[in-house]
N, C-alpha and C positions, 0 to 999 in steps of 0.2 A: 391212542395210547395214553397211559398215565391218567386214567379216570378212576372211578371206584366201582366199575362194573363187577358183578359177581354172578354166581350161578354157572351154568354150563354154556359152552359156545354153541350157538344154534346149529342144529344139524342140517337145516334147510338152506344154509348159506350157499351151498353148492348150486342152487338154482340160479344164482346170479352168474351165469357162465361167462359173461363178458368181463367180470371182475378180474383185475390184474394184480392188485396188492391188498394184503390183509395185515393191518397194523393194530394189534390188540395188546401190546406190551404194557406192563406195569399196572395190571388190574388184579382182580381177585377171582378169576375164573377157576373153576374146579372141574373134576371129571377128566375124561380122556379127550385127546385131540380127535375130533370127529373124522372118521375115515373118508367121509364124503368130501372133505377138503382136498383129498388127494386124487379126486376125480376131475378137478378143475384145471383143465389143460392150458388155460391162458394165464394162469398165475405166474408172476415173475418174482414177487416178494412175499414172504410169510414171516411175520415177527409176532411170536406169542410168548416172548421172554418175560420173566419176572411175574409169573402167575403161580397158581397152585395146581397145575395140571399133572395128571398121573397116568399110569398105564404105559404101554409100549409105543414106540414110533412105528407107524404102519409101513409095511413093505410097499404099500401103494404109492409111496413117494416116487417110485420109478415112473409113474404116469405123468409126472410134472415136467414135461419136455422143455418148458420155457423158464423153469425156475432158475433164478440168479442168486437169490438171497434166502437163506433158511436160518432163522434164529429161534431156538427153543431153550435158550439159556435160563437158568435159575427157575426150575420147576421141580417136580417130584417124579420125573420119568424113570421107568425101570426097564429091565431087559437089555438086550444087546443092540448095538448099532446096526441097523439093516444095511447089508452090502448093496442093496438096491439104490442107495443114495448115489452110488457111482454111475447109475444110468442117467442122472441129470446132467447132460452134457454141457449145459450152459452155466452150471452152478459155479459161483465165484466165492461166496461167503457161506461158511458153515459154522454155526455155534451151537454146541450141545453141552456146554460146560455147566457145572454146578447142578447136576442131577444125581441120579442113583443108578447110572448105567453100568452094566457089568459085561464080562466077556472080553474078547480080544478086539483090537482095532482091525476091521476088515481091510485086507489089501485092496479089495475091489473099490474102495473109495477113490483110488487113484484113477479110475476110469473117467471120473469127472475132471478131465485134464486142465480145465480152466480155473481150478481152485486157486485162490490167492490167500485165503485165510481159513485156517482150521483150528477151532477152539474146542477141545474135548476135556479140559481141565476139571478138577474137582469132581471126579466120578470114582468108580471102583474098577477101572479097566485093568486087565491083566495081559500077560504075554509080552511079546516083543513089539517093537515099532516097525511096521512094514517098510522095507526099503523103497517100495514102489511109491509111497507117499513122499518120502524124502527126495525122490527124483522129479516131483512135479515142478516143471520149469517156471511156472508163474507164482509159485508159493512165496509169500512175503512174511506171513505170520503163522507160527506153529506153537500152540500152547497146549502141552500135555501134562502139565505139572499137577501134583497132588492126585496121583493114581497109584497103581501097584504094578507098573510096567517093569519088565525084567530084561536081561540080556545085554546086548552090545549097542552102543550108539554107532550107527553105521557111518562110515566115512563119506557116504553120499551126501550127507547133510552139509558138508563143507564145500561141495562142488556147486551148490546153488548160489549164483551170484546175486539173486534177488532177495534172498532170505535176510531179513533184518531184525526179526523178533523170534527168538528161540528160547522157550522155557520148558525144560524137562526135569526141573527140580522136584524134590520130594517124591521120588519113585524108588524102585529097587534095582535100578540099572547097575550092572556089574563091571562093564568094560568100556573104555573109550581109548582109541588109538591116538594118543597125543602127538606122536611123531607125524602121523598122516595129517593131523589137524594143523600142525605148524607148517608143514610143507604143502598144504593144500592150495595156497595162493588166494585164499578167501580174503575179500576186502573187509577187514575188521573195522575200517572207518565207516562202513555202511551199517554196522551193527548198532541197533538202538538198545536191545536188551538181549543178553545172552546168559543163561543160568542153567548150570548142570549140578548145582549144589544139593546136598542132602540126598545122595544116592549111596551106593555101596562100592564105589570105586576104591581100589587099593594102590593104584599107580601113583608115583610121585609126580608133582607138577614138572613139566619139561622146561628146559632152559629158555626156550623161545618165549615163554610167558614172562620172563624177566625184562623183556624189551618194553620201552615206554608205551608202545601202541597196544600192548596186551595188558597193561596194568589193571584197568578196571575189570577186564575179564578174569584176570588172575585172582582177584579178590572174591570172585563169585564161586570159585572152585573150592571144594572142601578137601584139604589134604589130610588124610587120616593116618599118615605114617608119622 
């Protein structure tokens, strides 16, 4: 990682079938992510972040049965997020942020039930946030900011005791049930970052946000009334 390699990622990399980790972040690689990489069944970690890669994310990712870490952050990837990522049963870390991905967030991602971190921010994603993802019991980090997401913030998000980083700001979300939020029993002391600002909510801030424990969270909400 962090060299000055350029050109395309070698397609014959897949011949090293015993290879378990690929770390090529912070270079100047161009072209598509070779589909041959997605035939390497022993791979546990793939980090191709901060390059200039383009094209779609291959549905062949479903073949990576041992994958724990997938980082394609900060490239020029297009198309939709393949639902087949959910077939990676061991996956814990997923970062596809800062690309040009479109379409909806597939609910099938939640089949990767060990996911702890999901970063899909700074894309052009539309539609609602699947409640199945919010129900992931190991989820700690959820970054969906700077997209075009719409609809309601599900009450399920506040039932996850492990979630400590939630950023849904800069979307087009229209509704959040503040009363359920206040009554959720969520441990706000556990929260490191919580931001729902710059959406299209029209509800007033609830009284429970005047309590000292909610003060920092209160300041992150945008009261448009």
